[in-house]
C-alpha positions, 0 to 999 in steps of 0.5 A: 186095795181098800186104800187105793180104791178110796184114793181113786174115789177121792180123785173122781170126786176132785174131778167132779168138783171141777179140778181135772188137773188135781184128779189127774195128779192124784191118779198118776201116783197110783198103780193097777187096773183100777187106777188105769181105768180112772186115768182112762176116764180122765183123758176121755173127759179131757177129750184126749181119746188116743191117750184114753185108749192107751189107759183103757188098754192098761186097765184091761177094758174096752174104751167106754162109749157110755156118756161120761156121767154114766161112766163116772158113776159106774167107776165110782160105784165099783170103787166105793164098794171096793173101798168099803 
């Protein structure tokens, strides 16, 4: 889990740096509920709400209604703790 969590933190950082496509490509290579959560966030960020809902469901989470920056920070906080 540590390696996956670290890779997901990296994907979030790639997105934050302005490379949505690079982040999406990175997360597509990973499986599991945490990867699905990041994938959901990315599609929500993109504005593809239907696809985001699909990925929230795969992650076992309700679709987020938090501001994007808050969701990003919460995902990153949890994943950074898991990667430590």
